[in-house]
OpenMM code with the backbone's topology and positions (N, CA, C; nanometers):
from openmm import Vec3, app, unit

residues = "UNK UNK UNK UNK UNK UNK UNK UNK UNK UNK UNK UNK UNK UNK UNK UNK UNK UNK UNK UNK UNK UNK UNK UNK UNK UNK UNK UNK UNK UNK UNK UNK UNK UNK UNK UNK UNK UNK UNK UNK UNK UNK UNK UNK UNK UNK UNK UNK UNK UNK UNK UNK UNK UNK UNK UNK UNK UNK UNK UNK UNK UNK UNK UNK UNK UNK UNK UNK UNK UNK UNK UNK UNK UNK UNK UNK UNK UNK UNK UNK UNK UNK UNK UNK UNK UNK UNK UNK UNK UNK UNK UNK UNK UNK UNK UNK UNK UNK UNK UNK UNK UNK UNK UNK UNK UNK UNK UNK UNK UNK UNK UNK UNK UNK UNK UNK UNK UNK UNK UNK UNK UNK UNK UNK UNK UNK UNK UNK UNK UNK UNK UNK UNK UNK UNK UNK UNK UNK UNK UNK UNK UNK UNK UNK UNK UNK UNK UNK UNK UNK UNK UNK UNK UNK UNK UNK UNK UNK UNK UNK UNK UNK UNK UNK UNK UNK UNK UNK UNK UNK UNK UNK UNK UNK UNK UNK UNK UNK UNK UNK UNK UNK UNK UNK UNK UNK UNK".split()
positions = [
    Vec3(13.1491, 11.8317, 10.6541),
    Vec3(13.1238, 11.7666, 10.5266),
    Vec3(12.9872, 11.6998, 10.5326),
    Vec3(12.8980, 11.7427, 10.4455),
    Vec3(12.7609, 11.6911, 10.4448),
    Vec3(12.7378, 11.6051, 10.3211),
    Vec3(12.6672, 11.4947, 10.3404),
    Vec3(12.6340, 11.4039, 10.2300),
    Vec3(12.5506, 11.4777, 10.1244),
    Vec3(12.4571, 11.5619, 10.1686),
    Vec3(12.3735, 11.6353, 10.0727),
    Vec3(12.4577, 11.7299, 9.9872),
    Vec3(12.5602, 11.7898, 10.0464),
    Vec3(12.6482, 11.8793, 9.9712),
    Vec3(12.7266, 11.7998, 9.8663),
    Vec3(12.7766, 11.6824, 9.9050),
    Vec3(12.8511, 11.5978, 9.8108),
    Vec3(12.7595, 11.5543, 9.6969),
    Vec3(12.6364, 11.5160, 9.7302),
    Vec3(12.5407, 11.4773, 9.6261),
    Vec3(12.5074, 11.5951, 9.5352),
    Vec3(12.4938, 11.7133, 9.5922),
    Vec3(12.4658, 11.8329, 9.5119),
    Vec3(12.5792, 11.8604, 9.4136),
    Vec3(12.7025, 11.8581, 9.4641),
    Vec3(12.8190, 11.8815, 9.3784),
    Vec3(12.8253, 11.7751, 9.2691),
    Vec3(12.8035, 11.6497, 9.3076),
    Vec3(12.8083, 11.5390, 9.2120),
    Vec3(12.7055, 11.5581, 9.1014),
    Vec3(12.5836, 11.5934, 9.1391),
    Vec3(12.4773, 11.6103, 9.0395),
    Vec3(12.5008, 11.7334, 8.9515),
    Vec3(12.5498, 11.8404, 9.0102),
    Vec3(12.5794, 11.9604, 8.9309),
    Vec3(12.6855, 11.9274, 8.8260),
    Vec3(12.7933, 11.8641, 8.8703),
    Vec3(12.9005, 11.8290, 8.7764),
    Vec3(12.8542, 11.7260, 8.6739),
    Vec3(12.7717, 11.6300, 8.7175),
    Vec3(12.7217, 11.5277, 8.6253),
    Vec3(12.6415, 11.5922, 8.5125),
    Vec3(12.5600, 11.6913, 8.5478),
    Vec3(12.4781, 11.7563, 8.4443),
    Vec3(12.5632, 11.8413, 8.3511),
    Vec3(12.6699, 11.9016, 8.4023),
    Vec3(12.7558, 11.9851, 8.3185),
    Vec3(12.8469, 11.8985, 8.2310),
    Vec3(12.9046, 11.7940, 8.2895),
    Vec3(12.9939, 11.7043, 8.2144),
    Vec3(12.9147, 11.6304, 8.1074),
    Vec3(12.7977, 11.5832, 8.1420),
    Vec3(12.7052, 11.5171, 8.0489),
    Vec3(12.7710, 11.4030, 7.9713),
    Vec3(12.8272, 11.3074, 8.0445),
    Vec3(12.8929, 11.1931, 7.9813),
    Vec3(12.7948, 11.1100, 7.9000),
    Vec3(12.6704, 11.1008, 7.9437),
    Vec3(12.5706, 11.0246, 7.8689),
    Vec3(12.5409, 11.0954, 7.7361),
    Vec3(12.5269, 11.2259, 7.7405),
    Vec3(12.5028, 11.3026, 7.6187),
    Vec3(12.6217, 11.3028, 7.5238),
    Vec3(12.7418, 11.2801, 7.5775),
    Vec3(12.8623, 11.2754, 7.4948),
    Vec3(12.8834, 11.1392, 7.4300),
    Vec3(12.8053, 11.0414, 7.4692),
    Vec3(12.8226, 10.9055, 7.4166),
    Vec3(12.8175, 10.8988, 7.2638),
    Vec3(12.7223, 10.9649, 7.1960),
    Vec3(12.7252, 10.9608, 7.0489),
    Vec3(12.8533, 11.0198, 6.9895),
    Vec3(12.9084, 11.1228, 7.0533),
    Vec3(13.0333, 11.1820, 7.0061),
    Vec3(13.1460, 11.0802, 7.0184),
    Vec3(13.1506, 11.0133, 7.1324),
    Vec3(13.2551, 10.9144, 7.1591),
    Vec3(13.2447, 10.7982, 7.0606),
    Vec3(13.1233, 10.7491, 7.0391),
    Vec3(13.1025, 10.6387, 6.9442),
    Vec3(13.1418, 10.6821, 6.8033),
    Vec3(13.1063, 10.8048, 6.7657),
    Vec3(13.1406, 10.8561, 6.6333),
    Vec3(13.2920, 10.8640, 6.6161),
    Vec3(13.3625, 10.9117, 6.7158),
    Vec3(13.5083, 10.9202, 6.7078),
    Vec3(13.5700, 10.7816, 6.6934),
    Vec3(13.5171, 10.6853, 6.7685),
    Vec3(13.5696, 10.5486, 6.7600),
    Vec3(13.5456, 10.4884, 6.6223),
    Vec3(13.4301, 10.5167, 6.5631),
    Vec3(13.4002, 10.4638, 6.4298),
    Vec3(13.4945, 10.5197, 6.3247),
    Vec3(13.5469, 10.6406, 6.3486),
    Vec3(13.6394, 10.7021, 6.2542),
    Vec3(13.7835, 10.6600, 6.2796),
    Vec3(13.8026, 10.5650, 6.3720),
    Vec3(13.9362, 10.5115, 6.3965),
    Vec3(14.0128, 10.5766, 6.5092),
    Vec3(13.9480, 10.6631, 6.5837),
    Vec3(14.0147, 10.7271, 6.6963),
    Vec3(14.0180, 10.6303, 6.8135),
    Vec3(14.1342, 10.6129, 6.8714),
    Vec3(14.1500, 10.5261, 6.9868),
    Vec3(14.1202, 10.6064, 7.1128),
    Vec3(14.0359, 10.5509, 7.1984),
    Vec3(14.0031, 10.6179, 7.3242),
    Vec3(14.0380, 10.5233, 7.4392),
    Vec3(14.1341, 10.5632, 7.5190),
    Vec3(14.1761, 10.4855, 7.6355),
    Vec3(14.1036, 10.5419, 7.7576),
    Vec3(14.0125, 10.4623, 7.8126),
    Vec3(13.9316, 10.5091, 7.9263),
    Vec3(14.0169, 10.5575, 8.0430),
    Vec3(14.1228, 10.4841, 8.0836),
    Vec3(14.2023, 10.5337, 8.1964),
    Vec3(14.2713, 10.6669, 8.1668),
    Vec3(14.3248, 10.6827, 8.0455),
    Vec3(14.3940, 10.8067, 8.0098),
    Vec3(14.2971, 10.9242, 8.0069),
    Vec3(14.1816, 10.9057, 7.9433),
    Vec3(14.0826, 11.0131, 7.9352),
    Vec3(14.0321, 11.0512, 8.0737),
    Vec3(14.0037, 10.9504, 8.1563),
    Vec3(13.9524, 10.9763, 8.2908),
    Vec3(14.0563, 11.0468, 8.3762),
    Vec3(14.1800, 10.9976, 8.3732),
    Vec3(14.2868, 11.0575, 8.4528),
    Vec3(14.3151, 11.2008, 8.4086),
    Vec3(14.3191, 11.2235, 8.2773),
    Vec3(14.3449, 11.3582, 8.2267),
    Vec3(14.2334, 11.4546, 8.2668),
    Vec3(14.1082, 11.4103, 8.2510),
    Vec3(13.9949, 11.4948, 8.2923),
    Vec3(14.0026, 11.5232, 8.4422),
    Vec3(14.0374, 11.4221, 8.5205),
    Vec3(14.0488, 11.4396, 8.6655),
    Vec3(14.1577, 11.5381, 8.7033),
    Vec3(14.2732, 11.5279, 8.6382),
    Vec3(14.3831, 11.6205, 8.6656),
    Vec3(14.3418, 11.7636, 8.6321),
    Vec3(14.2752, 11.7807, 8.5175),
    Vec3(14.2294, 11.9151, 8.4796),
    Vec3(14.1302, 11.9706, 8.5812),
    Vec3(14.0351, 11.8871, 8.6245),
    Vec3(13.9339, 11.9342, 8.7193),
    Vec3(13.9956, 11.9721, 8.8535),
    Vec3(14.0842, 11.8870, 8.9053),
    Vec3(14.1460, 11.9146, 9.0355),
    Vec3(14.2395, 12.0351, 9.0249),
    Vec3(14.3150, 12.0433, 8.9158),
    Vec3(14.4037, 12.1581, 8.8963),
    Vec3(14.3239, 12.2880, 8.8931),
    Vec3(14.2087, 12.2853, 8.8252),
    Vec3(14.1262, 12.4057, 8.8191),
    Vec3(14.0608, 12.4366, 8.9523),
    Vec3(14.0331, 12.3352, 9.0311),
    Vec3(13.9765, 12.3594, 9.1644),
    Vec3(14.0739, 12.4423, 9.2474),
    Vec3(14.2007, 12.4061, 9.2428),
    Vec3(14.2996, 12.4737, 9.3273),
    Vec3(14.3687, 12.5925, 9.2589),
    Vec3(14.3917, 12.5821, 9.1296),
    Vec3(14.4757, 12.6817, 9.0626),
    Vec3(14.4135, 12.7434, 8.9375),
    Vec3(14.2838, 12.7251, 8.9144),
    Vec3(14.2207, 12.7665, 8.7896),
    Vec3(14.2450, 12.9093, 8.7483),
    Vec3(14.2128, 13.0009, 8.8358),
    Vec3(14.2280, 13.1420, 8.8014),
    Vec3(14.3754, 13.1758, 8.7835),
    Vec3(14.4611, 13.1190, 8.8688),
    Vec3(14.6052, 13.1452, 8.8586),
    Vec3(14.6640, 13.0885, 8.7295),
    Vec3(14.6212, 12.9675, 8.6910),
    Vec3(14.6720, 12.9062, 8.5671),
    Vec3(14.6373, 12.9934, 8.4472),
    Vec3(14.5139, 13.0357, 8.4402),
    Vec3(14.4731, 13.1213, 8.3288),
    Vec3(14.5453, 13.2561, 8.3352),
    Vec3(14.5641, 13.3069, 8.4576),
    Vec3(14.6329, 13.4349, 8.4760),
    Vec3(14.7770, 13.4323, 8.4282),
    Vec3(14.8448, 13.3182, 8.4453),
    Vec3(14.9837, 13.3048, 8.3994),
    Vec3(14.9926, 13.3300, 8.2489),
    Vec3(14.8921, 13.2829, 8.1773),
    Vec3(14.8903, 13.2998, 8.0322),
    Vec3(14.8168, 13.4266, 7.9897),
    Vec3(14.7708, 13.5032, 8.0868),
    Vec3(14.6980, 13.6252, 8.0568),
    Vec3(14.5627, 13.5992, 7.9934),
    Vec3(14.5027, 13.4855, 8.0260),
    Vec3(14.3748, 13.4463, 7.9673),
    Vec3(14.2646, 13.4638, 8.0712),
    Vec3(14.1577, 13.5298, 8.0320),
    Vec3(14.0419, 13.5440, 8.1198),
    Vec3(13.9573, 13.4179, 8.1109),
    Vec3(13.8787, 13.3924, 8.2157),
    Vec3(13.7913, 13.2750, 8.2180),
    Vec3(13.6955, 13.2793, 8.0988),
    Vec3(13.6466, 13.3976, 8.0642),
    Vec3(13.5539, 13.4098, 7.9497),
    Vec3(13.6221, 13.3704, 7.8183),
    Vec3(13.7467, 13.4092, 7.8004),
    Vec3(13.8194, 13.3728, 7.6786),
    Vec3(13.8416, 13.2223, 7.6717),
    Vec3(13.8695, 13.1631, 7.7860),
    Vec3(13.8868, 13.0184, 7.7938),
    Vec3(13.7572, 12.9483, 7.7543),
    Vec3(13.6470, 12.9999, 7.8049),
    Vec3(13.5166, 12.9419, 7.7717),
    Vec3(13.4854, 12.9591, 7.6227),
    Vec3(13.5229, 13.0728, 7.5652),
    Vec3(13.5016, 13.0945, 7.4213),
    Vec3(13.5812, 12.9939, 7.3373),
    Vec3(13.7054, 12.9693, 7.3756),
    Vec3(13.7881, 12.8730, 7.3020),
    Vec3(13.7252, 12.7333, 7.3100),
    Vec3(13.6803, 12.6949, 7.4280),
    Vec3(13.6131, 12.5652, 7.4422),
    Vec3(13.4866, 12.5567, 7.3598),
    Vec3(13.4137, 12.6685, 7.3517),
    Vec3(13.2894, 12.6674, 7.2738),
    Vec3(13.3176, 12.6485, 7.1249),
    Vec3(13.4280, 12.7029, 7.0763),
    Vec3(13.4634, 12.6854, 6.9355),
    Vec3(13.4974, 12.5398, 6.9037),
    Vec3(13.5701, 12.4747, 6.9930),
    Vec3(13.6033, 12.3331, 6.9718),
    Vec3(13.4759, 12.2500, 6.9709),
    Vec3(13.3879, 12.2753, 7.0662),
    Vec3(13.2616, 12.2022, 7.0720),
    Vec3(13.1791, 12.2291, 6.9456),
    Vec3(13.1819, 12.3527, 6.8962),
    Vec3(13.1095, 12.3877, 6.7743),
    Vec3(13.1587, 12.3040, 6.6555),
    Vec3(13.2893, 12.2935, 6.6396),
    Vec3(13.3439, 12.2165, 6.5275),
    Vec3(13.3155, 12.0674, 6.5413),
    Vec3(13.3160, 12.0155, 6.6628),
    Vec3(13.2792, 11.8743, 6.6830),
    Vec3(13.1337, 11.8533, 6.6435),
    Vec3(13.0466, 11.9473, 6.6803),
    Vec3(12.9056, 11.9399, 6.6417),
    Vec3(12.8876, 11.9444, 6.4909),
    Vec3(12.9631, 12.0317, 6.4227),
    Vec3(12.9577, 12.0376, 6.2767),
    Vec3(13.0002, 11.9053, 6.2136),
    Vec3(13.1047, 11.8461, 6.2703),
    Vec3(13.1486, 11.7155, 6.2190),
    Vec3(13.0367, 11.6131, 6.2284),
    Vec3(12.9674, 11.6123, 6.3408),
    Vec3(12.8630, 11.5133, 6.3629),
    Vec3(12.7439, 11.5344, 6.2701),
    Vec3(12.7066, 11.6584, 6.2471),
    Vec3(12.5883, 11.6872, 6.1655),
    Vec3(12.6182, 11.6752, 6.0167),
    Vec3(12.7303, 11.7314, 5.9726),
    Vec3(12.7599, 11.7394, 5.8302),
    Vec3(12.8484, 11.6263, 5.7774),
    Vec3(12.9134, 11.5551, 5.8680),
    Vec3(13.0035, 11.4485, 5.8235),
    Vec3(13.1362, 11.5014, 5.7713),
    Vec3(13.1664, 11.6274, 5.7974),
    Vec3(13.2937, 11.6888, 5.7582),
    Vec3(13.3915, 11.6672, 5.8728),
    Vec3(13.5164, 11.6374, 5.8409),
    Vec3(13.6149, 11.6112, 5.9453),
    Vec3(13.7156, 11.7252, 5.9553),
    Vec3(13.7094, 11.7975, 6.0668),
    Vec3(13.8033, 11.9058, 6.0923),
    Vec3(13.9260, 11.8563, 6.1659),
    Vec3(13.9039, 11.7618, 6.2606),
    Vec3(14.0126, 11.7101, 6.3419),
    Vec3(14.0707, 11.5879, 6.2732),
    Vec3(14.1937, 11.6013, 6.2272),
    Vec3(14.2596, 11.4922, 6.1562),
    Vec3(14.3938, 11.4641, 6.2213),
    Vec3(14.4361, 11.3399, 6.2086),
    Vec3(14.5667, 11.3002, 6.2589),
    Vec3(14.6661, 11.3006, 6.1434),
    Vec3(14.7887, 11.3411, 6.1707),
    Vec3(14.8918, 11.3412, 6.0674),
    Vec3(14.9547, 11.2045, 6.0467),
    Vec3(14.9422, 11.1158, 6.1447),
    Vec3(15.0022, 10.9840, 6.1278),
    Vec3(14.8984, 10.8852, 6.0762),
    Vec3(14.9473, 10.7797, 6.0127),
    Vec3(14.8565, 10.6832, 5.9518),
    Vec3(14.7958, 10.5884, 6.0540),
    Vec3(14.8585, 10.5757, 6.1706),
    Vec3(14.8022, 10.4910, 6.2749),
    Vec3(14.6791, 10.5595, 6.3315),
    Vec3(14.5965, 10.4804, 6.4004),
    Vec3(14.4769, 10.5423, 6.4576),
    Vec3(14.5185, 10.6421, 6.5650),
    Vec3(14.4635, 10.7587, 6.5571),
    Vec3(14.4973, 10.8663, 6.6499),
    Vec3(14.4291, 10.8437, 6.7837),
    Vec3(14.4911, 10.8959, 6.8865),
    Vec3(14.4299, 10.8879, 7.0180),
    Vec3(14.3478, 11.0132, 7.0422),
    Vec3(14.2248, 10.9928, 7.0815),
    Vec3(14.1379, 11.1050, 7.1144),
    Vec3(14.1133, 11.1124, 7.2628),
    Vec3(14.1946, 11.0408, 7.3414),
    Vec3(14.1726, 11.0344, 7.4851),
    Vec3(14.1859, 11.1699, 7.5521),
    Vec3(14.2838, 11.2492, 7.5074),
    Vec3(14.3050, 11.3788, 7.5721),
    Vec3(14.2239, 11.4864, 7.5010),
    Vec3(14.2462, 11.5040, 7.3696),
    Vec3(14.1667, 11.5984, 7.2899),
    Vec3(14.0979, 11.5166, 7.1827),
    Vec3(13.9708, 11.5162, 7.1698),
    Vec3(13.8722, 11.6041, 7.2312),
    Vec3(13.7968, 11.5429, 7.3494),
    Vec3(13.8313, 11.4182, 7.3943),
    Vec3(13.7508, 11.3545, 7.4989),
    Vec3(13.7722, 11.4212, 7.6349),
    Vec3(13.8949, 11.4133, 7.6903),
    Vec3(13.9183, 11.4718, 7.8232),
    Vec3(13.8928, 11.6221, 7.8213),
    Vec3(13.9422, 11.6877, 7.7162),
    Vec3(13.9168, 11.8300, 7.6974),
    Vec3(13.8821, 11.8508, 7.5516),
    Vec3(13.7722, 11.9087, 7.5167),
    Vec3(13.6778, 11.9841, 7.5980),
    Vec3(13.5501, 11.9088, 7.6347),
    Vec3(13.5319, 11.7815, 7.5911),
    Vec3(13.4035, 11.7164, 7.6186),
    Vec3(13.3790, 11.6928, 7.7671),
    Vec3(13.4779, 11.6366, 7.8378),
    Vec3(13.4555, 11.6028, 7.9787),
    Vec3(13.4945, 11.7163, 8.0720),
    Vec3(13.6155, 11.7623, 8.0602),
    Vec3(13.6634, 11.8719, 8.1447),
    Vec3(13.6779, 11.9958, 8.0581),
    Vec3(13.5680, 12.0379, 8.0021),
    Vec3(13.5690, 12.1550, 7.9152),
    Vec3(13.5521, 12.2832, 7.9933),
    Vec3(13.5370, 12.3893, 7.9189),
    Vec3(13.5254, 12.5215, 7.9797),
    Vec3(13.4072, 12.5281, 8.0759),
    Vec3(13.2945, 12.4656, 8.0390),
    Vec3(13.1779, 12.4669, 8.1269),
    Vec3(13.2042, 12.3965, 8.2585),
    Vec3(13.2663, 12.2792, 8.2510),
    Vec3(13.2987, 12.2028, 8.3721),
    Vec3(13.3975, 12.2793, 8.4581),
    Vec3(13.5018, 12.3311, 8.3956),
    Vec3(13.6070, 12.3979, 8.4726),
    Vec3(13.5577, 12.5283, 8.5353),
    Vec3(13.4779, 12.6046, 8.4642),
    Vec3(13.4242, 12.7266, 8.5257),
    Vec3(13.3213, 12.6931, 8.6326),
    Vec3(13.2475, 12.5822, 8.6161),
    Vec3(13.1549, 12.5381, 8.7203),
    Vec3(13.2313, 12.5024, 8.8469),
    Vec3(13.3427, 12.4328, 8.8305),
    Vec3(13.4252, 12.3970, 8.9466),
    Vec3(13.4733, 12.5218, 9.0183),
    Vec3(13.5148, 12.6224, 8.9417),
    Vec3(13.5575, 12.7481, 9.0033),
    Vec3(13.4430, 12.8121, 9.0814),
    Vec3(13.3224, 12.8075, 9.0260),
    Vec3(13.2099, 12.8703, 9.0942),
    Vec3(13.1623, 12.7881, 9.2143),
    Vec3(13.1817, 12.6567, 9.2127),
    Vec3(13.1420, 12.5730, 9.3268),
    Vec3(13.2222, 12.6065, 9.4521),
    Vec3(13.3415, 12.6600, 9.4330),
    Vec3(13.4263, 12.6948, 9.5473),
    Vec3(13.3595, 12.7955, 9.6409),
    Vec3(13.2695, 12.8774, 9.5865),
    Vec3(13.2053, 12.9789, 9.6703),
    Vec3(13.0935, 12.9208, 9.7571),
    Vec3(13.0445, 12.8010, 9.7237),
    Vec3(12.9310, 12.7453, 9.7967),
    Vec3(12.9603, 12.6153, 9.8726),
    Vec3(13.0686, 12.5471, 9.8377),
    Vec3(13.0962, 12.4171, 9.8971),
    Vec3(13.2401, 12.4090, 9.9468),
    Vec3(13.2623, 12.3164, 10.0402),
    Vec3(13.3978, 12.2923, 10.0906),
    Vec3(13.4788, 12.2161, 9.9861),
    Vec3(13.6094, 12.2350, 9.9906),
    Vec3(13.6984, 12.1708, 9.8930),
    Vec3(13.6826, 12.0194, 9.8922),
    Vec3(13.6726, 11.9569, 10.0086),
    Vec3(13.6598, 11.8111, 10.0156),
    Vec3(13.5302, 11.7638, 9.9498),
    Vec3(13.4231, 11.8408, 9.9634),
    Vec3(13.2956, 11.8058, 9.9004),
    Vec3(13.3081, 11.8117, 9.7480),
    Vec3(13.3781, 11.9124, 9.6988),
    Vec3(13.3985, 11.9248, 9.5544),
    Vec3(13.4876, 11.8115, 9.5047),
    Vec3(13.5934, 11.7803, 9.5789),
    Vec3(13.6824, 11.6703, 9.5399),
    Vec3(13.6079, 11.5372, 9.5332),
    Vec3(13.5206, 11.5116, 9.6302),
    Vec3(13.4430, 11.3871, 9.6277),
    Vec3(13.3433, 11.3861, 9.5116),
    Vec3(13.2824, 11.5013, 9.4831),
    Vec3(13.1926, 11.5117, 9.3680),
    Vec3(13.2664, 11.4851, 9.2379),
    Vec3(13.3891, 11.5378, 9.2272),
    Vec3(13.4716, 11.5116, 9.1094),
    Vec3(13.5040, 11.3629, 9.1001),
    Vec3(13.5414, 11.3019, 9.2140),
    Vec3(13.5779, 11.1591, 9.2159),
    Vec3(13.4606, 11.0715, 9.1719),
    Vec3(13.3408, 11.1007, 9.2208),
    Vec3(13.2235, 11.0222, 9.1803),
    Vec3(13.1981, 11.0352, 9.0301),
    Vec3(13.2127, 11.1563, 8.9782),
    Vec3(13.1925, 11.1766, 8.8340),
    Vec3(13.3001, 11.1070, 8.7518),
    Vec3(13.4230, 11.1047, 8.8004),
    Vec3(13.5298, 11.0349, 8.7290),
    Vec3(13.5026, 10.8846, 8.7237),
    Vec3(13.4459, 10.8295, 8.8314),
    Vec3(13.4101, 10.6869, 8.8312),
    Vec3(13.3027, 10.6592, 8.7252),
    Vec3(13.2047, 10.7468, 8.7162),
    Vec3(13.0985, 10.7315, 8.6159),
    Vec3(13.1573, 10.7436, 8.4752),
    Vec3(13.2431, 10.8426, 8.4554),
    Vec3(13.3080, 10.8629, 8.3255),
    Vec3(13.3844, 10.7374, 8.2843),
    Vec3(13.4624, 10.6842, 8.3767),
    Vec3(13.5417, 10.5650, 8.3468),
    Vec3(13.4519, 10.4481, 8.3062),
    Vec3(13.3441, 10.4267, 8.3817),
    Vec3(13.2531, 10.3158, 8.3503),
    Vec3(13.1879, 10.3336, 8.2132),
    Vec3(13.1456, 10.4543, 8.1818),
    Vec3(13.0824, 10.4785, 8.0517),
    Vec3(13.1837, 10.4589, 7.9387),
    Vec3(13.3051, 10.5124, 7.9551),
    Vec3(13.4068, 10.4969, 7.8505),
    Vec3(13.4448, 10.3504, 7.8305),
    Vec3(13.4516, 10.2746, 7.9392),
    Vec3(13.4830, 10.1310, 7.9281),
    Vec3(13.3687, 10.0537, 7.8632),
    Vec3(13.2460, 10.1021, 7.8797),
    Vec3(13.1284, 10.0336, 7.8257),
    Vec3(13.0985, 10.0728, 7.6816),
    Vec3(13.1723, 10.1681, 7.6263),
    Vec3(13.1437, 10.2175, 7.4915),
    Vec3(13.1393, 10.1065, 7.3868),
    Vec3(13.2358, 10.0129, 7.3840),
    Vec3(13.2269, 9.9059, 7.2825),
    Vec3(13.0989, 9.8230, 7.2951),
    Vec3(13.0600, 9.7935, 7.4180),
    Vec3(12.9365, 9.7179, 7.4420),
    Vec3(12.8156, 9.7975, 7.3944),
    Vec3(12.8096, 9.9250, 7.4322),
    Vec3(12.6973, 10.0099, 7.3934),
    Vec3(12.6918, 10.0292, 7.2424),
    Vec3(12.8080, 10.0390, 7.1798),
    Vec3(12.8144, 10.0559, 7.0349),
    Vec3(12.7570, 9.9329, 6.9636),
    Vec3(12.7853, 9.8138, 7.0157),
    Vec3(12.7328, 9.6910, 6.9553),
    Vec3(12.5830, 9.6780, 6.9769),
    Vec3(12.5332, 9.7245, 7.0892),
    Vec3(12.3922, 9.7077, 7.1235),
    Vec3(12.3007, 9.8085, 7.0547),
    Vec3(12.3552, 9.9258, 7.0206),
    Vec3(12.2729, 10.0265, 6.9538),
    Vec3(12.2698, 9.9979, 6.8037),
    Vec3(12.1520, 9.9899, 6.7426),
    Vec3(12.1452, 9.9671, 6.5983),
    Vec3(12.2046, 10.0854, 6.5210),
    Vec3(12.2608, 10.0583, 6.4033),
    Vec3(12.3264, 10.1613, 6.3237),
    Vec3(12.2359, 10.2807, 6.2939),
    Vec3(12.1089, 10.2590, 6.2517),
    Vec3(12.0231, 10.3771, 6.2285),
    Vec3(12.0036, 10.4614, 6.3553),
    Vec3(11.9978, 10.3963, 6.4694),
    Vec3(11.9811, 10.4704, 6.5949),
    Vec3(12.1051, 10.5529, 6.6257),
    Vec3(12.2239, 10.4953, 6.6047),
    Vec3(12.3455, 10.5711, 6.6320),
    Vec3(12.3614, 10.6873, 6.5339),
    Vec3(12.3207, 10.6666, 6.4082),
    Vec3(12.3257, 10.7758, 6.3103),
    Vec3(12.2327, 10.8899, 6.3507),
    Vec3(12.1113, 10.8543, 6.3907),
    Vec3(12.0153, 10.9562, 6.4337),
    Vec3(12.0646, 11.0276, 6.5592),
    Vec3(12.1153, 10.9512, 6.6559),
    Vec3(12.1685, 11.0120, 6.7783),
    Vec3(12.2864, 11.1035, 6.7477),
    Vec3(12.3721, 11.0617, 6.6551),
    Vec3(12.4876, 11.1433, 6.6189),
    Vec3(12.4422, 11.2781, 6.5646),
    Vec3(12.3434, 11.2786, 6.4774),
    Vec3(12.2930, 11.4045, 6.4198),
    Vec3(12.2239, 11.4904, 6.5263),
    Vec3(12.1399, 11.4265, 6.6075),
    Vec3(12.0673, 11.5005, 6.7119),
    Vec3(12.1643, 11.5626, 6.8114),
    Vec3(12.2599, 11.4812, 6.8588),
    Vec3(12.3548, 11.5348, 6.9563),
    Vec3(12.4518, 11.6326, 6.8915),
    Vec3(12.4761, 11.6191, 6.7634),
    Vec3(12.5562, 11.7185, 6.6932),
    Vec3(12.4880, 11.8541, 6.6947),
    Vec3(12.3566, 11.8538, 6.6682),
    Vec3(12.2800, 11.9795, 6.6731),
    Vec3(12.2785, 12.0361, 6.8153),
    Vec3(12.2631, 11.9478, 6.9145),
    Vec3(12.2676, 11.9936, 7.0539),
    Vec3(12.4038, 12.0525, 7.0883),
    Vec3(12.5113, 11.9884, 7.0410),
    Vec3(12.6449, 12.0433, 7.0655),
    Vec3(12.6602, 12.1807, 7.0012),
    Vec3(12.6080, 12.1955, 6.8798),
    Vec3(12.6131, 12.3263, 6.8139),
    Vec3(12.5392, 12.4311, 6.8970),
    Vec3(12.4216, 12.3947, 6.9476),
    Vec3(12.3435, 12.4886, 7.0296),
    Vec3(12.4156, 12.5225, 7.1596),
    Vec3(12.4751, 12.4225, 7.2230),
    Vec3(12.5506, 12.4461, 7.3470),
    Vec3(12.6691, 12.5381, 7.3188),
    Vec3(12.7393, 12.5122, 7.2082),
    Vec3(12.8553, 12.5945, 7.1724),
    Vec3(12.8137, 12.7393, 7.1472),
    Vec3(12.7039, 12.7580, 7.0755),
    Vec3(12.6566, 12.8939, 7.0469),
    Vec3(12.6135, 12.9630, 7.1757),
    Vec3(12.5467, 12.8894, 7.2634),
    Vec3(12.5044, 12.9464, 7.3911),
    Vec3(12.6268, 12.9868, 7.4749),
    Vec3(12.7273, 12.8989, 7.4803),
    Vec3(12.8500, 12.9310, 7.5545),
    Vec3(12.9177, 13.0537, 7.4947),
    Vec3(12.9200, 13.0595, 7.3628),
    Vec3(12.9833, 13.1713, 7.2936),
    Vec3(12.9128, 13.3025, 7.3280),
    Vec3(12.7788, 13.3020, 7.3153),
    Vec3(12.6994, 13.4225, 7.3430),
    Vec3(12.7137, 13.4671, 7.4882),
    Vec3(12.7111, 13.3701, 7.5786),
    Vec3(12.7202, 13.4006, 7.7220),
    Vec3(12.8536, 13.4659, 7.7580),
    Vec3(12.9595, 13.4268, 7.6896),
    Vec3(13.0923, 13.4738, 7.7257),
    Vec3(13.1456, 13.5850, 7.6356),
    Vec3(13.0641, 13.6325, 7.5417),
    Vec3(13.1077, 13.7386, 7.4530),
    Vec3(13.1174, 13.8757, 7.5198),
    Vec3(13.0377, 13.8990, 7.6198),
    Vec3(13.0308, 14.0324, 7.6812),
    Vec3(13.1400, 14.0706, 7.7688),
] * unit.nanometer
topology = app.Topology()
chain = topology.addChain("A")
for resn in residues:
    res = topology.addResidue(resn, chain)
    for name in ("N", "CA", "C"):
        topology.addAtom(name, app.Element.getBySymbol(name[0]), res)
C-alpha cells in the first residue's frame, strides 16, 4: 500500500465526484424545499461506491444491464437536473406536501455516486489495490460530508445574484457532461 497510490485514487475520485462543482445543484435543491441529510447522502454514496468496487459488474449483470446502459441512464438524470437549473423547469417533484428528501436521489445518486464515479471505481481495480481504492473512497466521503454539512453556511455567504449565475453556469456544465456521457456510451 503506497501513499502516492492512495493520493492518486483520492484525486481521481475527487475530480469525478466533483462535490465542489455540485454545490450549486445542492443549494438549488435546498432552495426548492428539498431536505438533504448529510449523513444519509454520504452513507448512501459510500455504500454504492463500495458495493460497486466489489460487486459492480455482477450487480449490473443480475439485472442484465451493461455498464454502458447504466452510464446512459445516469447521463439522462444529470441532463434533466441541468435543464432544471438552466430553465427553471422542475422535472423532479415530490408527491407529498412535506419537503421531500433529496439525500438519496438525486444527491447520493447520480450526483455523488453516479455512473461516472461507479465506472471509474470499476476501472481503478485494474491499476490499484483494493485497500488503496477503499481509502480513496473514505477520504472523498469525508470531503463530501464536510461540504454537505457546510451547505447552509455557504448558501448564506454567497450573494443571491452569484448563486443564480452559478446555478445557470453549472446547469450548462451539467448538460454538457450529460451529453458527453451519453455520446461516449452510445456505441
